[in-house]
TORKOL-4160 file (C-alpha; in steps of 0.2 Angstrom, whole numbers, padded with zeros to 4 digits, m for minus):
398
<pt num="1" X="0000" Y="0000" Z="0000"/>
<pt num="2" X="0008" Y="0017" Z="m0005"/>
<pt num="3" X="0007" Y="0033" Z="0005"/>
<pt num="4" X="m0008" Y="0040" Z="m0004"/>
<pt num="5" X="m0018" Y="0024" Z="m0001"/>
<pt num="6" X="m0013" Y="0023" Z="0017"/>
<pt num="7" X="m0018" Y="0042" Z="0020"/>
<pt num="8" X="m0034" Y="0039" Z="0011"/>
<pt num="9" X="m0038" Y="0024" Z="0022"/>
<pt num="10" X="m0034" Y="0034" Z="0038"/>
<pt num="11" X="m0045" Y="0049" Z="0032"/>
<pt num="12" X="m0060" Y="0042" Z="0023"/>
<pt num="13" X="m0067" Y="0059" Z="0020"/>
<pt num="14" X="m0054" Y="0061" Z="0007"/>
<pt num="15" X="m0065" Y="0051" Z="m0005"/>
<pt num="16" X="m0076" Y="0066" Z="m0006"/>
<pt num="17" X="m0064" Y="0074" Z="m0018"/>
<pt num="18" X="m0066" Y="0091" Z="m0010"/>
<pt num="19" X="m0052" Y="0103" Z="m0013"/>
<pt num="20" X="m0042" Y="0112" Z="0001"/>
<pt num="21" X="m0031" Y="0127" Z="m0001"/>
<pt num="22" X="m0018" Y="0134" Z="0011"/>
<pt num="23" X="m0009" Y="0145" Z="m0002"/>
<pt num="24" X="m0014" Y="0163" Z="0000"/>
<pt num="25" X="m0017" Y="0174" Z="0015"/>
<pt num="26" X="m0034" Y="0180" Z="0010"/>
<pt num="27" X="m0047" Y="0186" Z="0023"/>
<pt num="28" X="m0061" Y="0173" Z="0025"/>
<pt num="29" X="m0079" Y="0176" Z="0020"/>
<pt num="30" X="m0083" Y="0178" Z="0039"/>
<pt num="31" X="m0071" Y="0193" Z="0040"/>
<pt num="32" X="m0078" Y="0201" Z="0024"/>
<pt num="33" X="m0095" Y="0199" Z="0030"/>
<pt num="34" X="m0091" Y="0207" Z="0047"/>
<pt num="35" X="m0085" Y="0222" Z="0037"/>
<pt num="36" X="m0099" Y="0222" Z="0024"/>
<pt num="37" X="m0112" Y="0223" Z="0038"/>
<pt num="38" X="m0106" Y="0240" Z="0044"/>
<pt num="39" X="m0102" Y="0246" Z="0026"/>
<pt num="40" X="m0120" Y="0243" Z="0021"/>
<pt num="41" X="m0126" Y="0255" Z="0034"/>
<pt num="42" X="m0115" Y="0269" Z="0028"/>
<pt num="43" X="m0120" Y="0281" Z="0014"/>
<pt num="44" X="m0107" Y="0282" Z="0000"/>
<pt num="45" X="m0100" Y="0300" Z="0002"/>
<pt num="46" X="m0099" Y="0311" Z="m0013"/>
<pt num="47" X="m0091" Y="0326" Z="m0004"/>
<pt num="48" X="m0078" Y="0326" Z="0010"/>
<pt num="49" X="m0065" Y="0339" Z="0017"/>
<pt num="50" X="m0073" Y="0352" Z="0005"/>
<pt num="51" X="m0068" Y="0341" Z="m0010"/>
<pt num="52" X="m0080" Y="0334" Z="m0023"/>
<pt num="53" X="m0076" Y="0316" Z="m0022"/>
<pt num="54" X="m0084" Y="0312" Z="m0039"/>
<pt num="55" X="m0072" Y="0322" Z="m0049"/>
<pt num="56" X="m0054" Y="0321" Z="m0055"/>
<pt num="57" X="m0040" Y="0327" Z="m0044"/>
<pt num="58" X="m0032" Y="0326" Z="m0027"/>
<pt num="59" X="m0017" Y="0315" Z="m0032"/>
<pt num="60" X="m0011" Y="0313" Z="m0014"/>
<pt num="61" X="m0028" Y="0307" Z="m0008"/>
<pt num="62" X="m0041" Y="0317" Z="0002"/>
<pt num="63" X="m0034" Y="0324" Z="0019"/>
<pt num="64" X="m0045" Y="0313" Z="0030"/>
<pt num="65" X="m0039" Y="0297" Z="0021"/>
<pt num="66" X="m0021" Y="0303" Z="0023"/>
<pt num="67" X="m0024" Y="0305" Z="0041"/>
<pt num="68" X="m0031" Y="0287" Z="0042"/>
<pt num="69" X="m0016" Y="0281" Z="0034"/>
<pt num="70" X="m0004" Y="0290" Z="0045"/>
<pt num="71" X="m0013" Y="0283" Z="0060"/>
<pt num="72" X="m0011" Y="0265" Z="0054"/>
<pt num="73" X="0007" Y="0268" Z="0049"/>
<pt num="74" X="0011" Y="0278" Z="0065"/>
<pt num="75" X="0018" Y="0293" Z="0055"/>
<pt num="76" X="0015" Y="0312" Z="0051"/>
<pt num="77" X="m0001" Y="0314" Z="0040"/>
<pt num="78" X="0009" Y="0327" Z="0030"/>
<pt num="79" X="0021" Y="0314" Z="0025"/>
<pt num="80" X="0008" Y="0301" Z="0020"/>
<pt num="81" X="m0002" Y="0300" Z="0004"/>
<pt num="82" X="m0018" Y="0289" Z="0001"/>
<pt num="83" X="m0020" Y="0279" Z="m0015"/>
<pt num="84" X="m0030" Y="0265" Z="m0022"/>
<pt num="85" X="m0031" Y="0246" Z="m0017"/>
<pt num="86" X="m0015" Y="0236" Z="m0015"/>
<pt num="87" X="0001" Y="0243" Z="m0008"/>
<pt num="88" X="0010" Y="0230" Z="m0020"/>
<pt num="89" X="0005" Y="0242" Z="m0034"/>
<pt num="90" X="0014" Y="0256" Z="m0025"/>
<pt num="91" X="0030" Y="0246" Z="m0023"/>
<pt num="92" X="0030" Y="0243" Z="m0042"/>
<pt num="93" X="0028" Y="0261" Z="m0045"/>
<pt num="94" X="0041" Y="0265" Z="m0032"/>
<pt num="95" X="0054" Y="0254" Z="m0041"/>
<pt num="96" X="0049" Y="0261" Z="m0058"/>
<pt num="97" X="0050" Y="0279" Z="m0052"/>
<pt num="98" X="0067" Y="0276" Z="m0044"/>
<pt num="99" X="0073" Y="0268" Z="m0060"/>
<pt num="100" X="0066" Y="0281" Z="m0072"/>
<pt num="101" X="0067" Y="0297" Z="m0062"/>
<pt num="102" X="0076" Y="0293" Z="m0046"/>
<pt num="103" X="0072" Y="0299" Z="m0029"/>
<pt num="104" X="0082" Y="0310" Z="m0018"/>
<pt num="105" X="0093" Y="0296" Z="m0011"/>
<pt num="106" X="0088" Y="0282" Z="m0022"/>
<pt num="107" X="0092" Y="0278" Z="m0041"/>
<pt num="108" X="0090" Y="0261" Z="m0047"/>
<pt num="109" X="0100" Y="0256" Z="m0062"/>
<pt num="110" X="0104" Y="0241" Z="m0073"/>
<pt num="111" X="0117" Y="0235" Z="m0061"/>
<pt num="112" X="0107" Y="0237" Z="m0045"/>
<pt num="113" X="0105" Y="0223" Z="m0033"/>
<pt num="114" X="0092" Y="0222" Z="m0019"/>
<pt num="115" X="0094" Y="0213" Z="m0002"/>
<pt num="116" X="0079" Y="0201" Z="0001"/>
<pt num="117" X="0077" Y="0193" Z="0018"/>
<pt num="118" X="0070" Y="0175" Z="0016"/>
<pt num="119" X="0059" Y="0167" Z="0019"/>
<pt num="120" X="0049" Y="0182" Z="0013"/>
<pt num="121" X="0034" Y="0187" Z="0002"/>
<pt num="122" X="0034" Y="0179" Z="m0014"/>
<pt num="123" X="0025" Y="0193" Z="m0023"/>
<pt num="124" X="0039" Y="0205" Z="m0018"/>
<pt num="125" X="0052" Y="0193" Z="m0026"/>
<pt num="126" X="0042" Y="0191" Z="m0042"/>
<pt num="127" X="0040" Y="0210" Z="m0043"/>
<pt num="128" X="0058" Y="0214" Z="m0041"/>
<pt num="129" X="0063" Y="0200" Z="m0053"/>
<pt num="130" X="0051" Y="0208" Z="m0066"/>
<pt num="131" X="0062" Y="0223" Z="m0066"/>
<pt num="132" X="0077" Y="0212" Z="m0069"/>
<pt num="133" X="0085" Y="0218" Z="m0053"/>
<pt num="134" X="0096" Y="0205" Z="m0045"/>
<pt num="135" X="0090" Y="0199" Z="m0028"/>
<pt num="136" X="0102" Y="0193" Z="m0015"/>
<pt num="137" X="0095" Y="0182" Z="m0001"/>
<pt num="138" X="0098" Y="0186" Z="0017"/>
<pt num="139" X="0093" Y="0174" Z="0030"/>
<pt num="140" X="0078" Y="0179" Z="0041"/>
<pt num="141" X="0080" Y="0177" Z="0060"/>
<pt num="142" X="0067" Y="0178" Z="0073"/>
<pt num="143" X="0070" Y="0197" Z="0076"/>
<pt num="144" X="0074" Y="0202" Z="0058"/>
<pt num="145" X="0087" Y="0200" Z="0044"/>
<pt num="146" X="0104" Y="0192" Z="0048"/>
<pt num="147" X="0115" Y="0207" Z="0050"/>
<pt num="148" X="0131" Y="0197" Z="0050"/>
<pt num="149" X="0126" Y="0191" Z="0033"/>
<pt num="150" X="0122" Y="0208" Z="0027"/>
<pt num="151" X="0139" Y="0215" Z="0032"/>
<pt num="152" X="0148" Y="0200" Z="0023"/>
<pt num="153" X="0138" Y="0204" Z="0007"/>
<pt num="154" X="0142" Y="0222" Z="0007"/>
<pt num="155" X="0160" Y="0218" Z="0008"/>
<pt num="156" X="0159" Y="0207" Z="m0007"/>
<pt num="157" X="0146" Y="0215" Z="m0018"/>
<pt num="158" X="0144" Y="0232" Z="m0027"/>
<pt num="159" X="0129" Y="0241" Z="m0032"/>
<pt num="160" X="0118" Y="0236" Z="m0017"/>
<pt num="161" X="0104" Y="0249" Z="m0019"/>
<pt num="162" X="0090" Y="0243" Z="m0008"/>
<pt num="163" X="0081" Y="0230" Z="0004"/>
<pt num="164" X="0063" Y="0225" Z="0005"/>
<pt num="165" X="0056" Y="0222" Z="0023"/>
<pt num="166" X="0040" Y="0216" Z="0031"/>
<pt num="167" X="0044" Y="0222" Z="0048"/>
<pt num="168" X="0029" Y="0217" Z="0058"/>
<pt num="169" X="0022" Y="0199" Z="0058"/>
<pt num="170" X="0033" Y="0196" Z="0043"/>
<pt num="171" X="0027" Y="0186" Z="0029"/>
<pt num="172" X="0028" Y="0171" Z="0031"/>
<pt num="173" X="0036" Y="0168" Z="0048"/>
<pt num="174" X="0025" Y="0180" Z="0058"/>
<pt num="175" X="0040" Y="0187" Z="0067"/>
<pt num="176" X="0043" Y="0205" Z="0071"/>
<pt num="177" X="0059" Y="0215" Z="0069"/>
<pt num="178" X="0066" Y="0221" Z="0086"/>
<pt num="179" X="0072" Y="0239" Z="0088"/>
<pt num="180" X="0089" Y="0232" Z="0091"/>
<pt num="181" X="0089" Y="0224" Z="0074"/>
<pt num="182" X="0082" Y="0239" Z="0065"/>
<pt num="183" X="0095" Y="0251" Z="0073"/>
<pt num="184" X="0109" Y="0240" Z="0069"/>
<pt num="185" X="0103" Y="0238" Z="0051"/>
<pt num="186" X="0100" Y="0256" Z="0049"/>
<pt num="187" X="0118" Y="0260" Z="0056"/>
<pt num="188" X="0124" Y="0249" Z="0042"/>
<pt num="189" X="0113" Y="0257" Z="0029"/>
<pt num="190" X="0118" Y="0274" Z="0034"/>
<pt num="191" X="0135" Y="0271" Z="0025"/>
<pt num="192" X="0125" Y="0268" Z="0009"/>
<pt num="193" X="0112" Y="0282" Z="0011"/>
<pt num="194" X="0118" Y="0292" Z="m0005"/>
<pt num="195" X="0109" Y="0278" Z="m0015"/>
<pt num="196" X="0099" Y="0266" Z="m0005"/>
<pt num="197" X="0080" Y="0262" Z="m0004"/>
<pt num="198" X="0073" Y="0254" Z="0011"/>
<pt num="199" X="0055" Y="0247" Z="0006"/>
<pt num="200" X="0046" Y="0245" Z="0023"/>
<pt num="201" X="0030" Y="0236" Z="0019"/>
<pt num="202" X="0021" Y="0237" Z="0035"/>
<pt num="203" X="0006" Y="0227" Z="0028"/>
<pt num="204" X="0002" Y="0219" Z="0046"/>
<pt num="205" X="0005" Y="0235" Z="0056"/>
<pt num="206" X="m0011" Y="0232" Z="0066"/>
<pt num="207" X="m0013" Y="0213" Z="0064"/>
<pt num="208" X="m0008" Y="0207" Z="0082"/>
<pt num="209" X="m0015" Y="0191" Z="0087"/>
<pt num="210" X="m0004" Y="0188" Z="0103"/>
<pt num="211" X="0006" Y="0199" Z="0113"/>
<pt num="212" X="0019" Y="0207" Z="0101"/>
<pt num="213" X="0035" Y="0217" Z="0105"/>
<pt num="214" X="0033" Y="0236" Z="0103"/>
<pt num="215" X="0042" Y="0244" Z="0089"/>
<pt num="216" X="0049" Y="0262" Z="0089"/>
<pt num="217" X="0042" Y="0271" Z="0074"/>
<pt num="218" X="0052" Y="0269" Z="0059"/>
<pt num="219" X="0052" Y="0287" Z="0055"/>
<pt num="220" X="0060" Y="0291" Z="0072"/>
<pt num="221" X="0074" Y="0278" Z="0068"/>
<pt num="222" X="0076" Y="0285" Z="0051"/>
<pt num="223" X="0079" Y="0302" Z="0058"/>
<pt num="224" X="0091" Y="0295" Z="0071"/>
<pt num="225" X="0102" Y="0288" Z="0057"/>
<pt num="226" X="0099" Y="0302" Z="0044"/>
<pt num="227" X="0089" Y="0290" Z="0033"/>
<pt num="228" X="0073" Y="0300" Z="0030"/>
<pt num="229" X="0075" Y="0301" Z="0012"/>
<pt num="230" X="0079" Y="0282" Z="0011"/>
<pt num="231" X="0064" Y="0275" Z="0020"/>
<pt num="232" X="0048" Y="0271" Z="0009"/>
<pt num="233" X="0034" Y="0264" Z="0021"/>
<pt num="234" X="0019" Y="0256" Z="0013"/>
<pt num="235" X="0003" Y="0250" Z="0021"/>
<pt num="236" X="m0016" Y="0247" Z="0016"/>
<pt num="237" X="m0033" Y="0242" Z="0023"/>
<pt num="238" X="m0033" Y="0226" Z="0012"/>
<pt num="239" X="m0033" Y="0214" Z="0027"/>
<pt num="240" X="m0042" Y="0226" Z="0038"/>
<pt num="241" X="m0058" Y="0229" Z="0028"/>
<pt num="242" X="m0061" Y="0222" Z="0011"/>
<pt num="243" X="m0046" Y="0214" Z="0002"/>
<pt num="244" X="m0053" Y="0218" Z="m0015"/>
<pt num="245" X="m0058" Y="0235" Z="m0012"/>
<pt num="246" X="m0046" Y="0243" Z="0001"/>
<pt num="247" X="m0036" Y="0259" Z="0000"/>
<pt num="248" X="m0017" Y="0260" Z="0002"/>
<pt num="249" X="m0004" Y="0272" Z="0009"/>
<pt num="250" X="0013" Y="0277" Z="0006"/>
<pt num="251" X="0024" Y="0287" Z="0018"/>
<pt num="252" X="0042" Y="0295" Z="0015"/>
<pt num="253" X="0051" Y="0312" Z="0015"/>
<pt num="254" X="0042" Y="0327" Z="0007"/>
<pt num="255" X="0055" Y="0327" Z="m0007"/>
<pt num="256" X="0051" Y="0309" Z="m0011"/>
<pt num="257" X="0032" Y="0311" Z="m0010"/>
<pt num="258" X="0034" Y="0326" Z="m0022"/>
<pt num="259" X="0044" Y="0316" Z="m0035"/>
<pt num="260" X="0032" Y="0301" Z="m0033"/>
<pt num="261" X="0017" Y="0311" Z="m0036"/>
<pt num="262" X="0025" Y="0319" Z="m0051"/>
<pt num="263" X="0028" Y="0302" Z="m0058"/>
<pt num="264" X="0011" Y="0296" Z="m0055"/>
<pt num="265" X="0003" Y="0311" Z="m0063"/>
<pt num="266" X="0007" Y="0303" Z="m0080"/>
<pt num="267" X="m0002" Y="0287" Z="m0074"/>
<pt num="268" X="m0018" Y="0294" Z="m0066"/>
<pt num="269" X="m0028" Y="0310" Z="m0063"/>
<pt num="270" X="m0032" Y="0304" Z="m0045"/>
<pt num="271" X="m0036" Y="0290" Z="m0034"/>
<pt num="272" X="m0054" Y="0283" Z="m0030"/>
<pt num="273" X="m0059" Y="0296" Z="m0018"/>
<pt num="274" X="m0076" Y="0290" Z="m0015"/>
<pt num="275" X="m0069" Y="0273" Z="m0008"/>
<pt num="276" X="m0057" Y="0283" Z="0002"/>
<pt num="277" X="m0071" Y="0293" Z="0010"/>
<pt num="278" X="m0081" Y="0277" Z="0013"/>
<pt num="279" X="m0066" Y="0270" Z="0023"/>
<pt num="280" X="m0064" Y="0286" Z="0033"/>
<pt num="281" X="m0083" Y="0285" Z="0037"/>
<pt num="282" X="m0081" Y="0266" Z="0042"/>
<pt num="283" X="m0067" Y="0270" Z="0054"/>
<pt num="284" X="m0076" Y="0284" Z="0062"/>
<pt num="285" X="m0090" Y="0271" Z="0066"/>
<pt num="286" X="m0078" Y="0258" Z="0071"/>
<pt num="287" X="m0061" Y="0263" Z="0077"/>
<pt num="288" X="m0046" Y="0253" Z="0071"/>
<pt num="289" X="m0043" Y="0245" Z="0087"/>
<pt num="290" X="m0061" Y="0238" Z="0088"/>
<pt num="291" X="m0061" Y="0233" Z="0070"/>
<pt num="292" X="m0045" Y="0223" Z="0072"/>
<pt num="293" X="m0052" Y="0215" Z="0088"/>
<pt num="294" X="m0066" Y="0208" Z="0077"/>
<pt num="295" X="m0053" Y="0201" Z="0065"/>
<pt num="296" X="m0043" Y="0194" Z="0079"/>
<pt num="297" X="m0059" Y="0184" Z="0086"/>
<pt num="298" X="m0061" Y="0176" Z="0069"/>
<pt num="299" X="m0042" Y="0173" Z="0065"/>
<pt num="300" X="m0035" Y="0167" Z="0082"/>
<pt num="301" X="m0044" Y="0151" Z="0083"/>
<pt num="302" X="m0038" Y="0146" Z="0066"/>
<pt num="303" X="m0020" Y="0150" Z="0071"/>
<pt num="304" X="m0022" Y="0140" Z="0087"/>
<pt num="305" X="m0028" Y="0125" Z="0078"/>
<pt num="306" X="m0014" Y="0126" Z="0065"/>
<pt num="307" X="m0001" Y="0128" Z="0079"/>
<pt num="308" X="m0009" Y="0112" Z="0087"/>
<pt num="309" X="m0006" Y="0102" Z="0072"/>
<pt num="310" X="0012" Y="0109" Z="0068"/>
<pt num="311" X="0016" Y="0105" Z="0087"/>
<pt num="312" X="0013" Y="0087" Z="0084"/>
<pt num="313" X="0026" Y="0087" Z="0070"/>
<pt num="314" X="0039" Y="0097" Z="0081"/>
<pt num="315" X="0037" Y="0085" Z="0096"/>
<pt num="316" X="0040" Y="0070" Z="0084"/>
<pt num="317" X="0056" Y="0078" Z="0078"/>
<pt num="318" X="0049" Y="0080" Z="0060"/>
<pt num="319" X="0053" Y="0099" Z="0059"/>
<pt num="320" X="0050" Y="0116" Z="0066"/>
<pt num="321" X="0039" Y="0130" Z="0063"/>
<pt num="322" X="0038" Y="0149" Z="0067"/>
<pt num="323" X="0027" Y="0155" Z="0081"/>
<pt num="324" X="0018" Y="0170" Z="0074"/>
<pt num="325" X="0011" Y="0183" Z="0085"/>
<pt num="326" X="0000" Y="0190" Z="0071"/>
<pt num="327" X="m0001" Y="0192" Z="0053"/>
<pt num="328" X="m0008" Y="0179" Z="0041"/>
<pt num="329" X="0005" Y="0165" Z="0040"/>
<pt num="330" X="0015" Y="0151" Z="0047"/>
<pt num="331" X="0032" Y="0145" Z="0041"/>
<pt num="332" X="0036" Y="0127" Z="0043"/>
<pt num="333" X="0053" Y="0119" Z="0040"/>
<pt num="334" X="0054" Y="0100" Z="0037"/>
<pt num="335" X="0068" Y="0090" Z="0046"/>
<pt num="336" X="0072" Y="0084" Z="0029"/>
<pt num="337" X="0076" Y="0092" Z="0012"/>
<pt num="338" X="0059" Y="0086" Z="0005"/>
<pt num="339" X="0047" Y="0100" Z="0005"/>
<pt num="340" X="0044" Y="0098" Z="m0014"/>
<pt num="341" X="0039" Y="0080" Z="m0011"/>
<pt num="342" X="0028" Y="0085" Z="0003"/>
<pt num="343" X="0019" Y="0098" Z="m0007"/>
<pt num="344" X="0018" Y="0086" Z="m0022"/>
<pt num="345" X="0009" Y="0072" Z="m0012"/>
<pt num="346" X="m0002" Y="0085" Z="m0003"/>
<pt num="347" X="m0007" Y="0091" Z="m0021"/>
<pt num="348" X="m0012" Y="0073" Z="m0025"/>
<pt num="349" X="m0023" Y="0073" Z="m0010"/>
<pt num="350" X="m0032" Y="0089" Z="m0015"/>
<pt num="351" X="m0022" Y="0100" Z="m0003"/>
<pt num="352" X="m0015" Y="0115" Z="m0013"/>
<pt num="353" X="0001" Y="0123" Z="m0006"/>
<pt num="354" X="0012" Y="0136" Z="m0014"/>
<pt num="355" X="0026" Y="0127" Z="m0024"/>
<pt num="356" X="0042" Y="0123" Z="m0016"/>
<pt num="357" X="0054" Y="0138" Z="m0014"/>
<pt num="358" X="0040" Y="0151" Z="m0016"/>
<pt num="359" X="0046" Y="0161" Z="m0001"/>
<pt num="360" X="0064" Y="0163" Z="m0008"/>
<pt num="361" X="0071" Y="0174" Z="m0022"/>
<pt num="362" X="0070" Y="0165" Z="m0039"/>
<pt num="363" X="0060" Y="0151" Z="m0030"/>
<pt num="364" X="0076" Y="0143" Z="m0024"/>
<pt num="365" X="0075" Y="0137" Z="m0006"/>
<pt num="366" X="0093" Y="0132" Z="m0003"/>
<pt num="367" X="0088" Y="0118" Z="0009"/>
<pt num="368" X="0072" Y="0113" Z="0001"/>
<pt num="369" X="0063" Y="0113" Z="0018"/>
<pt num="370" X="0052" Y="0128" Z="0019"/>
<pt num="371" X="0033" Y="0128" Z="0017"/>
<pt num="372" X="0021" Y="0143" Z="0019"/>
<pt num="373" X="0005" Y="0139" Z="0027"/>
<pt num="374" X="m0010" Y="0152" Z="0026"/>
<pt num="375" X="m0024" Y="0147" Z="0038"/>
<pt num="376" X="m0035" Y="0163" Z="0036"/>
<pt num="377" X="m0047" Y="0158" Z="0022"/>
<pt num="378" X="m0054" Y="0141" Z="0025"/>
<pt num="379" X="m0067" Y="0138" Z="0038"/>
<pt num="380" X="m0063" Y="0129" Z="0053"/>
<pt num="381" X="m0068" Y="0112" Z="0047"/>
<pt num="382" X="m0058" Y="0114" Z="0030"/>
<pt num="383" X="m0043" Y="0120" Z="0040"/>
<pt num="384" X="m0043" Y="0106" Z="0051"/>
<pt num="385" X="m0044" Y="0093" Z="0037"/>
<pt num="386" X="m0031" Y="0103" Z="0028"/>
<pt num="387" X="m0019" Y="0101" Z="0043"/>
<pt num="388" X="m0023" Y="0083" Z="0044"/>
<pt num="389" X="m0018" Y="0080" Z="0026"/>
<pt num="390" X="m0002" Y="0090" Z="0029"/>
<pt num="391" X="0004" Y="0082" Z="0045"/>
<pt num="392" X="m0001" Y="0064" Z="0039"/>
<pt num="393" X="0010" Y="0067" Z="0023"/>
<pt num="394" X="0025" Y="0073" Z="0034"/>
<pt num="395" X="0023" Y="0058" Z="0046"/>
<pt num="396" X="0022" Y="0045" Z="0032"/>
<pt num="397" X="0038" Y="0052" Z="0024"/>
<pt num="398" X="0048" Y="0050" Z="0041"/>
């Protein structure tokens, strides 16, 4: 009897041929419904801040939406702009702007290289690869990038012009950068400040599920090391309200914002201001802290059950996993170099996982051990069955 036959015998419900999916950190229908229930009670605003939201204009976003973004990111509203859905789009435009126009202290070129802490966000890596910018992998530790490795890289490599970071509840480990790590990292980067971009993708700034270390505002740390023109902080409401209809934010120095708006003026005549106004009204009804408490009540039980199953693998010596304090993911490392085999067998059992290596630049996991797990979208029954499939496969391969 082969592995597939054994696992199907252990779990008769697999005969139902239901598909299970742990690939993407999407909000569940329950989360979206909780937001929709409030949104339906709000009249779509057509005017706000003395602005006609129906018309062109306001390339920086409406003032109230900029203030909302500043609150989420913990920055000055005068150094924050509010745009449309997806901060990933902003990152793409930032790299393009740096390449074609250049920011005050950042100019990407054909020889530029970017440091990429890994395991990290696969879409970041794909985006950078599309620009044909060379990516250099930096191991991610529990409190941030491995600074010893960064220093060694900088001794050997030229044209290192940036780094991309998810500083809070990092995707996929769920770990948070410590102030000590960030200060030491910024101290290193201060030597490169004439041409260096720090992409600070703070996608999970408000997404605490457990007690999480406090972080000093990145703007304060940037000022401490004279890096105000080098830090480009991003965020959005995508995983706070409606993932398909959120608003995004970008914060940097005033000089950088001016250059970026000038670049975007050739792309658009203004963001969706009615959606911005709708989000402003939403968070006037339900403050950010209360909204995220609602999301926590839905997400935390899913994280607890995922952790329960991964613990069985850890206790059996079959691997280890991150202990996220928030965000949307777990990162599992097999005790063997066999994650491609695990993922392949799971696929045959109708459990979809991201391909092996997805959390590394160029899809190359040097150890072939890492698997990203996204427990947010399935309902509890689907999630538990998904984890039963995954843990059964790992156990049968050991």
